[in-house]
C-alpha positions in Angstrom: 204.1 51.8 149.5 207.4 53.7 149.9 208.0 51.9 153.2 207.5 48.6 151.5 209.8 49.5 148.7 212.5 50.6 151.0 212.1 47.4 153.1 212.4 45.2 150.1 215.5 46.9 148.8 217.1 46.9 152.3 216.4 43.1 152.6 217.9 42.5 149.2 221.1 44.3 150.2 221.3 42.3 153.4 220.7 39.0 151.6 223.3 39.9 149.0 226.2 39.7 151.4 226.7 40.9 155.0 229.7 43.0 153.8 227.4 45.5 152.1 226.1 48.4 154.2 222.4 47.8 154.9 221.6 51.5 155.4 221.0 52.1 151.7 218.2 54.4 151.0 215.8 55.3 148.1 216.0 58.6 146.4 212.6 60.2 146.7 212.2 63.8 147.9 209.0 64.7 149.7 206.0 64.2 147.4 208.1 64.4 144.2 209.2 61.4 142.2 212.9 60.8 141.8 212.8 62.2 138.3 211.0 65.4 139.4 213.3 65.9 142.3 216.4 65.5 140.1 215.1 67.8 137.3 214.3 70.6 139.8 217.5 70.2 141.7 219.7 70.2 138.6 217.9 73.3 137.3 218.4 75.2 140.5 222.1 74.1 140.6 222.7 75.4 137.1 221.2 78.8 138.0 223.4 79.1 141.1 226.7 77.8 139.7 228.3 81.3 139.4 227.3 82.3 143.0 230.1 83.7 145.2 231.4 81.7 148.2 230.2 82.9 151.6 231.6 82.1 155.0 228.7 81.8 157.4 228.7 82.2 161.2 229.2 78.8 162.9 226.8 79.6 165.8 223.6 78.5 164.2 224.6 75.2 162.7 227.5 74.0 165.0 226.9 75.7 168.4 223.5 74.5 169.2 221.2 71.4 169.0 221.9 68.6 166.6 222.6 69.5 163.0 223.0 67.0 160.2 225.7 66.6 157.6 226.6 64.1 154.9 229.7 63.3 152.9 227.4 62.2 150.1 227.0 58.6 151.2 226.4 58.7 155.0 224.7 60.9 157.4 226.2 62.5 160.6 225.0 64.7 163.3 226.9 67.3 165.4 226.0 68.3 168.9 227.5 71.1 170.9 228.5 70.7 174.6 228.8 74.2 176.0 230.5 73.0 179.2 233.8 72.2 177.5 233.2 73.8 174.1 233.3 70.4 172.4 231.3 69.4 169.3 230.5 65.7 169.3 230.1 64.0 165.9 228.2 60.8 165.5 227.0 58.8 162.4 223.3 58.7 162.2 221.9 55.2 162.9 224.8 54.2 165.2 228.4 53.1 164.7 229.6 52.0 161.3 233.0 50.9 159.9 235.4 53.8 159.6 236.4 52.8 156.0 232.8 53.4 155.0 231.8 56.4 157.1 234.9 58.5 157.2 233.7 60.2 160.3 234.3 63.9 161.1 236.8 63.9 164.0 235.7 65.3 167.4 235.7 69.1 167.2 236.2 71.9 169.6 235.3 75.6 169.6 238.1 77.9 170.7 238.7 81.6 170.2 236.0 81.8 167.6 237.4 78.9 165.5 236.2 75.3 165.1 239.1 72.8 165.0 239.8 69.2 165.5 240.6 68.3 169.1 244.3 68.9 169.7 244.9 69.8 166.0 246.0 73.3 165.0 246.9 72.5 161.4 243.3 72.9 160.1 240.0 74.6 160.9 236.4 74.2 159.9 234.2 76.8 158.2 230.5 76.8 157.5 230.3 78.0 153.9 227.7 78.6 151.3 228.7 77.4 147.8 226.0 77.8 145.1 222.8 76.2 146.6 224.7 74.3 149.3 225.7 75.0 152.8 228.9 73.1 153.6 231.1 72.2 156.6 234.5 72.6 155.1 237.8 71.6 156.6 240.6 73.8 155.4 244.4 73.5 156.0 246.8 76.2 157.0 247.0 77.4 153.4 243.2 77.7 153.5 242.8 74.9 150.9 239.8 72.5 151.4 240.7 69.1 152.7 237.3 67.6 153.4 233.7 68.8 152.9 230.2 67.8 154.1 226.8 69.0 152.9 224.4 70.4 155.5 221.1 68.4 155.5 217.9 70.1 156.6 215.4 68.2 158.7 212.9 67.7 155.9 215.6 66.3 153.6 216.8 64.0 156.3 213.3 62.6 156.9 212.8 61.9 153.2 216.4 60.6 152.5 216.8 63.2 149.8 220.4 63.8 150.6 221.4 60.8 148.4 220.6 63.1 145.4 224.0 64.6 145.7 225.8 61.4 144.6 223.1 60.7 142.0 223.8 64.1 140.4 227.5 63.3 140.0 226.8 60.1 138.1 223.6 61.1 136.3 223.8 60.8 132.5 223.2 58.9 129.4 225.6 56.0 128.9 225.9 53.6 125.9 226.4 49.9 126.5 228.8 47.6 124.6 225.9 46.6 122.3 225.0 50.2 121.5 221.9 50.4 123.8 221.6 53.1 126.4 221.6 52.9 130.2 220.2 56.1 131.8 221.1 57.3 135.3 219.1 60.4 136.0 216.1 62.4 134.8 214.6 62.9 131.4 217.6 62.2 129.3 217.7 60.5 125.8 217.3 56.8 126.5 217.2 53.4 124.8 214.6 53.6 122.0 213.9 50.0 121.0 210.6 49.2 119.3 208.8 48.4 122.5 210.8 50.1 125.2 210.4 53.8 125.8 211.6 54.3 129.4 214.7 52.9 131.0 214.4 51.2 134.4 217.9 52.2 135.4 217.1 55.2 137.5 219.3 55.1 140.5 217.3 53.4 143.2 219.8 52.9 146.0 223.5 52.5 146.5 226.3 52.3 149.0 230.1 51.9 149.0 232.0 48.7 148.7 234.2 47.2 151.4 237.1 49.4 150.5 235.0 52.6 150.0 236.5 52.8 146.5 233.6 51.8 144.3 229.8 52.1 144.3 227.3 49.3 144.8 224.1 50.1 143.0 220.8 48.4 142.6 219.6 48.7 139.0 216.3 47.9 137.2 213.6 47.1 139.8 210.5 45.0 138.9 212.1 42.9 136.1 210.1 39.9 134.8 211.7 36.4 135.3 211.5 33.8 132.5 212.3 31.0 134.9 214.8 28.3 134.1 213.6 26.4 130.9 215.9 23.5 131.6 214.4 22.7 135.0 211.7 20.0 135.1 209.5 22.1 137.2 210.0 25.1 135.0 207.0 27.2 135.8 207.5 27.0 139.6 211.3 27.0 139.9 211.8 30.7 140.3 214.1 32.0 143.1 211.9 33.4 145.8 208.9 31.5 144.5 206.2 32.7 142.1 206.7 30.8 138.8 207.5 32.1 135.3 206.6 35.8 135.0 207.3 36.6 138.6 208.5 40.1 139.3 212.1 40.1 140.5 214.1 42.8 142.3 216.9 44.8 140.9 220.4 43.5 140.1 223.4 44.7 142.0 226.2 46.5 140.1 229.7 47.5 141.3 230.5 50.7 139.5 234.0 52.0 139.0 234.5 55.4 137.2 236.8 55.3 134.2 238.1 58.0 131.9 235.3 57.1 129.4 232.4 56.4 131.8 231.8 53.5 134.2 233.0 50.0 134.5 230.3 47.5 135.6 230.8 44.3 137.6 227.6 42.4 138.2 227.7 41.5 141.9 224.3 39.8 142.1 221.6 38.9 139.6 218.8 36.3 139.1 220.1 34.6 135.9 216.8 34.2 134.1 215.6 37.8 134.0 215.3 39.7 130.7 217.3 42.9 131.0 216.7 46.1 129.1 219.3 47.3 128.2 221.4 44.2 128.4 224.5 44.8 130.6 226.7 41.9 131.3 229.5 41.4 133.8 232.7 43.3 133.1 231.1 45.8 130.8 232.1 49.3 130.0 229.5 52.1 129.9 230.5 55.1 127.8 229.2 58.5 128.9 227.3 60.1 126.0 225.7 63.0 127.7 225.9 64.2 131.3 222.8 65.5 133.1 224.3 69.0 132.8 223.8 69.1 129.0 224.7 72.8 128.6 228.1 72.3 130.3 230.7 70.5 128.1 232.9 67.6 129.2 232.6 64.3 131.0 232.7 65.7 134.5 230.5 68.8 134.0 229.3 68.5 137.6 232.6 69.8 138.8 231.6 73.2 137.4 228.1 73.1 138.8 228.0 71.7 142.3 230.5 71.6 145.2 231.9 68.1 145.8 233.0 66.2 148.9 236.2 64.3 149.5 234.2 61.0 149.9 232.4 61.4 146.5 235.8 62.1 144.9 237.4 59.1 146.6 235.6 56.7 144.3 237.4 58.1 141.3 240.8 56.7 140.3 243.7 59.0 140.2 243.9 59.2 136.4 240.2 60.3 136.3 240.8 62.9 139.0 243.7 64.4 137.0 241.5 64.8 133.9 238.5 66.0 135.9 240.7 68.7 137.4 242.1 69.7 134.1 238.7 69.8 132.5 237.6 72.6 134.8 240.3 74.8 133.2 239.7 73.3 129.7 236.1 74.5 129.8 237.5 78.0 130.0 239.9 77.4 127.0 243.1 77.1 129.0 246.1 75.2 127.6 248.3 72.7 129.4 252.1 72.3 129.8 251.8 68.5 130.0 251.7 67.2 126.4 249.5 64.2 127.1 246.9 66.3 128.8 246.9 68.8 126.0 246.5 66.0 123.4 243.6 64.7 125.4 241.7 68.0 125.4 242.6 68.7 121.8 240.8 65.5 120.9 237.6 66.7 122.7 235.1 68.2 120.1 233.9 70.9 122.6 237.4 72.2 123.5 238.5 75.6 122.1 241.7 77.3 123.2 241.0 80.7 124.7 243.1 83.9 124.4 242.2 85.9 127.5 242.8 85.3 131.2 241.1 82.4 132.9 238.6 83.2 135.6 237.1 80.3 137.5 233.8 80.5 139.5 234.0 80.0 143.3 232.6 76.5 143.0 235.2 75.6 140.3 238.0 77.0 142.5 236.7 75.0 145.5 236.4 71.7 143.5 239.8 72.2 141.8 241.6 72.5 145.1 239.7 69.6 146.7 240.2 67.3 143.7 243.9 68.1 143.9 244.1 67.1 147.6 242.3 63.8 146.9 244.4 63.2 143.8 247.7 63.7 145.7 246.5 61.2 148.4 246.1 58.3 145.9 
């Protein structure tokens, strides 16, 4: 059943347009449902968010057989060549466009350090941050420049690594008509008279051509009404079947905003009833993140370490507020008047009086966000 679902979603992405990456994957994890996997992962992340950063030996994960890493969207493997101390890096599944994959450059191991070939301005650490083992590129000031999650063999086999991106965008969003679109597990959702669960769990996604927005498949197994104006109404359903045929999910292009997400509908069968109704060029407003005990719109930045590729889909103005929000959660104040006004308007914000102490995950994310923000 899972293989059939994956095949149908992959074929939909291919038929959508050749420009979209066909290596989109579903989000199950072992024998758990997506909801169960998300709930357990988020709970574990919340418990480990105050853990201290650890720098781990590179020998086990980089100086041996193939190990797997992801920037949050795509999977890579590294393989050590002991003859010349080089570490080869390849995208899993074969070559892919650089603008999508953002490959780790070829690495070398010299004098106990992992560096890019011919580059002495940065080095790579294997680090543990909360529940995550990361391959982190750091510059000469020891600030993070790029980061990749380590992916264990079981996770790779079950495609569970896509949960990292899902956890960043999981939440309860309100639609322009006041309904709710839920991305993620067991959150308050649309409560119409006959609708108790929302079909909008993240099913699969990729990056767009410019690697600047997400393409997401939303709402699988919707029922088509058919085209009432067609003379052969009961049979004229795209893909065959007749009125009442089960249709696949619609494709959304999602762009993060300061309030939530902007939705452009990339592909949809026009005679399907949606619940909730989300039209092209809609704004979804974030009402509650999946980390309900952490205040703010970008609560994930205080819970899980991020990667440069995940952050790259956020516009610069969002990154600025995301970075400030890390300190605002601790009650810090801001010299920039516009930033201070923004946080003064947030109902959860309270100015603190003591010194500000960030967690190691918050320090890591703050520095990485700043690097990506400056590059835009």
